[in-house]
N, C-alpha and C positions, 0 to 999 in steps of 0.2 A: 544379108551378108553371107557370102560363101566362105565357110571356114576350112574347106578342104579336108573334111574328116570322114566322108563317106567311104566305107570299106576298110577303115582302120580297125585295129583291135586294141583293146585297153584292158588292163587289170586294175581293179580298185580294191584296196584292202579295207576291211570294215565297211563293206558296201551295202549292207542289208538294212541299215537304219540311219536316221538323222542326216547329217551332211553327206555321208558316203552314199546313201540311197539317192539323195537329190542329185549328186554328181553322176551316178549311174544312169538315172532317168534322162538327165540333160545330154549326156553323151549318146545314149541310144537314140534320142530324138534327132541327133545330127548324123545318124547312120552308122554309128560305131557299134561293133560287136563287143560286148562287155563281159569279162570274167570278174566275178566278185568273190571276196572271201568273207566269212562270218563264222563265229562260234556257234551260231544258232541255226540249226537245220531248217526249222519251220520258217524263220524270217528270210533265210537265203532263198528258199523255194518260192516264197511269196514275192520277193523282189524280182527274181528271174522271170516269174510269170508276168509281173507288171511290165517288164521290159519287152515282152513278146515271146518269151520262152526259148527253150533250146532249139526249136525249129527255126528261130530267127538268128541263131548263132550265139545266144547268150549262155552263160555258164556260171553255176554256183559251186563253190568249193567250201566245205565245212571244215574248219581247222582252228586250232589255237596257235596262231603264228608265233607266239612267244616261246613255244617249246624249243629246246635245243635242236638245231638242224632243220627246224620246220620251214623257214623261208626257202631253203634249198629244195626241200621236198615239194613245197608249193610250186616253185618254178618248174620243176620237172613234170609235175602233173599238168600244169597249165600248158606247157610246150607239147605234151603228148596228147592231151584231150581237147585242147582249145585252139592251139596254134601260137605263133610267135607274136607277142604284143608289140605294137609300135609305141604305146603309151603306158606309162605306169603312174598311178595316183596313189601315193602313200598316205592313207587317211587315218589309220588306227592311232589312237593316243588317248591318254586319260591320266588323271592325277592318282588313280588307284586309291583314293581316299587317304593318301599319305600326306599329312599336314604338318607333322612335327619337324621343325628345322633341325632338330637334334636326333632325328630318327636313326636307327642302325644302318650301317653301310649296306646291309642286305636289302633294305627298303630302297635305298638309292639305286641299287643295281636293278631292282624290279622296274622302277620308273625309267631308268636308262634303257633297259631291254625293250620295253614297249614303245617308248617315244623316240628312240633313235636307232638302236642297234639293229632291230629287225628290218628297218627301212634300208640301212646301208647294205645288209646282207642280200635283201631282195634286189636292190638296184644292181649290185655286183653280179647277180645272175643274168640280168638282161642287158646291161650296158655293152658287153662285148658283141652281142647280136645287133644292137643298134649301131655300133661303130662300123660293123661290116656293111650295113645298109646305108650308112651316112645320113641317117634320119632317126630322130626319136624325141619324145617329150616325156619328161619326168616332172611331176608336180607334187611337191611335198606340202601336206597340210600341217603347218606349224601352229602358232597361236600368238595373239597379241601379247600374251604373257611372256613371250620370248624377248620382248623389247623393253619391258618395264616390270617393276615390282607389283605384280597383279596376280597373286595366287600363291600356293605353297612353294617354299624355297626349292625343293627337289624338282618339282615340275617346271618352274620358271627357268631354273638353271639348265635342265636338259633340253627344254624347248629353245633356249638361247643357242645351245650348241647345234641343235637341228637346223636352225635358221642360218647360222654361220656355215655349216656344212653345205647347205643349199647354195649359198652365195659363192663359196670358194670352189666347190665341185662344179658349179655351173661354168666357171671359167676354164676348168680343165677339159670339160666335155665339148665346149663350143666348137673347136676346130673340126670335130667329127660330125657336125651337123646335129648334135643333140642339145636340146635346150632344157636345162634344169632350172626350176623356179620354185618359189614357195608362196603360199597364200596364208595370211595371218587372220583367221576369223576372230571376231570379238565375241560378245556374249550372245549366244544363239540358243534358242529354246528347241529342244528335241524331245519327242515322246520317250519317256523312260530315262532321259538324260539327267545330268546333275541339277540343272535349274528346274526341271519338272519336280524333282524330289524336294528342292528347297521351297518351291511354291506350295507344296503340300504340308511340309513340316514347319517352315519358317517364312510364311508369306511376307511378314513385316520386313524381314531382312532383304528379300528380293525387291520389294517396293522401294526400300531405302537405297539399295544399290542402283536401281534404275534411275531414281530421282537425282542421285548425287554423282554418279559415275558415267552416265550416258548423256549424249546430246539429244537423241531422239526420244528418250524416256520410254524405251520399249526394248524388248528382245529382238534380235535378228531372227530370220527364218532360214532354214537350210537352202531354200530356193533363191535366197539372196546371195549365197556364197557360190553356188554351183556355176552361174554364168561366167564368173571370172576364171574358174578352174577350166571350163571348157575352152575359153579363149586362149588360155596358156597352153592347152593341149593342141592347138590348131596350127595350121600353116602360117597364120598371121602373127604368131608369137616368135618369129625367127630372130627378132632383135631383143627379146626379153631374156637375155643370157644372165642367169643368176638373179633375176628380178625378185625382190621381196615385196609382196603386194598386200598391204593391210586392207581387209574388207570388214570393217567394224563400226560403221555408222558414226564415225567421229569420236568413238569412245576413248581411244588411247591418248595418253599424254606424253608419249615419247617424242623423238625428234621429227616424226612425220606430222606432228600436231602443231597447229598454230591457232591461237584463240583471239588474235587481234590486239593483244596488249603486251606482246613480247614474252609471254610465259610458255 
């Protein structure tokens, strides 16, 4: 299948590990030049090398994108050192270990900053350029937790806002040839990620969760998320305006789910 991606440029935030790395690899395999951001210089360099290196047009940028003004500085560096991206994949996100529903408002702001605000800021840097070209793809990596009570309250709430942003902003951008969409991963195992830690410290909890909350009784893999992201980045996604796509192995029990007995 020809996706029409050869020669395109993409920026992927949080692209050096887990789902982000899998997205970078999948895009590079389709002929896309990839700029990725990471807080870890070693992992960023490793992933850029895995993609084929700077000589193949790939680029790693070491940054903490949550710092004040950093999304704008990232955009400036990308435009100067890498070129104008046709594709933006907003992948960074985390609970930050903030589990208390009555946590201080400062903790809410930290979750908001990482899981929504930085994405809006980065998008706002590149959207005007896409509007001039009348073509662009923005894929926001949200979460199944955005559609149901499945995780800490601050995280679920902000991810719900992120998904709503993707849907509503998608309609705004569509007349300019820009397709914004969102992918909602389910429970995915990544090296060094949340579930890797749980498997080490509370394996019985992970096994219970998989048995009771998932259909396939297993974790998803990053490489099972990335193909959908690549499709939404492609020419073939022209009708996917504001599409919200769960990729979660049937895990979710929100309104995308049907179990055959009307629940």
